[in-house]
C-alpha positions in Angstrom: 0.0 0.0 0.0 1.3 3.4 -0.9 1.3 5.9 2.0 2.3 9.4 3.1 3.0 10.9 6.5 1.6 14.3 7.4 3.2 15.5 10.7 5.2 18.6 11.6 7.1 16.7 14.3 10.3 15.4 12.6 11.1 12.8 15.4 7.6 11.2 15.1 7.9 11.3 11.3 11.2 9.4 11.5 9.7 6.7 13.8 6.7 6.1 11.5 9.0 6.2 8.4 11.1 3.5 9.9 8.1 1.4 10.7 6.8 1.8 7.1 10.2 0.8 5.7 10.2 -2.4 7.9 6.8 -3.4 6.6 6.9 -5.1 3.2 3.3 -4.3 2.3 3.9 -0.5 2.6 5.7 2.0 0.4 6.4 5.5 1.8 5.8 7.8 -1.1 6.4 11.2 0.6 6.4 13.0 4.0 4.9 16.4 4.7 5.4 18.8 7.6 2.5 20.9 6.4 -1.1 19.7 5.9 -1.6 22.3 3.3 1.3 20.9 1.1 -0.2 17.4 1.6 -3.6 18.6 0.4 -2.0 20.1 -2.7 -0.1 16.9 -3.4 -3.2 14.7 -3.0 -5.3 16.9 -5.3 -2.7 16.2 -8.0 -2.5 12.5 -7.4 -6.1 11.4 -6.7 -6.4 7.7 -5.8 -2.6 7.1 -5.7 -2.2 7.1 -1.9 -4.0 4.4 0.0 -2.9 5.2 3.6 -2.3 8.5 5.3 -0.5 8.7 8.6 -1.8 12.0 10.1 -1.0 14.1 13.2 -3.7 16.3 14.6 -1.9 19.3 16.0 -0.2 21.2 13.2 0.1 24.9 12.4 -2.0 26.6 9.7 -4.2 23.5 9.1 -4.8 20.8 11.7 -5.4 17.2 11.0 -9.2 17.3 11.3 -9.3 20.3 8.9 -7.1 18.3 6.6 -9.5 15.3 6.6 -12.4 17.6 5.6 -10.4 19.0 2.7 -9.4 15.8 0.8 -11.2 13.1 -1.3 -11.2 10.1 1.0 -12.9 7.6 -1.3 -9.8 5.4 -1.8 -7.8 6.3 1.2 -7.6 5.1 4.8 -6.4 7.6 7.5 -4.5 6.5 10.5 -4.2 9.3 13.0 -1.2 9.2 15.4 -1.2 11.9 18.1 0.2 12.5 21.5 -3.2 13.9 22.5 -5.8 11.3 23.7 -8.4 14.0 23.7 -8.9 13.8 20.0 -9.5 10.1 19.8 -13.3 10.0 20.2 -13.8 13.0 18.0 -11.6 11.5 15.2 -14.0 8.6 14.7 -16.6 11.2 13.6 -14.3 11.7 10.7 -14.4 7.9 9.8 -10.7 7.3 10.4 -9.3 3.8 10.2 -7.4 3.9 13.5 -6.0 6.2 16.2 -2.6 5.6 17.6 -1.1 7.4 20.6 2.5 8.6 20.5 4.9 7.1 21.1 3.7 4.4 18.7 5.1 0.9 19.1 5.6 -1.4 16.1 3.0 -4.1 17.2 0.3 -1.5 17.5 1.4 0.1 14.2 1.0 -3.3 12.5 -2.5 -3.8 13.9 -3.5 -0.4 12.4 -2.0 -1.4 9.0 -3.9 -4.7 9.0 -7.1 -2.8 9.7 -6.4 -0.4 6.9 -5.7 -3.3 4.5 -9.0 -5.0 5.4 -10.9 -1.7 4.8 -9.3 -1.3 1.4 -9.9 -4.9 0.3 
């Protein structure tokens, strides 16, 4: 599955990138530290990205605003955040899964399996 990461925290991006690279069913296409840049990219590549790893708290456009602004028909969103307070709200946006930072690999794989099932 082709995926992108949208997170302004470089340390968290590095961890998720490493997890993606360790997982044979995933291909990291691109990372974004700005949700606005990610929206622009997705508007140009509709249907190409299957999984988005998304943080909530980002400047200019937060993760929930990001979700509202993209075509989600062929994409699963996995939110990963250090804030538990957004978990319940995120499911109103029909996200695939919600991971709390720091994310461990076993929990990451569970989210990936769920995304794969949803896409199949």
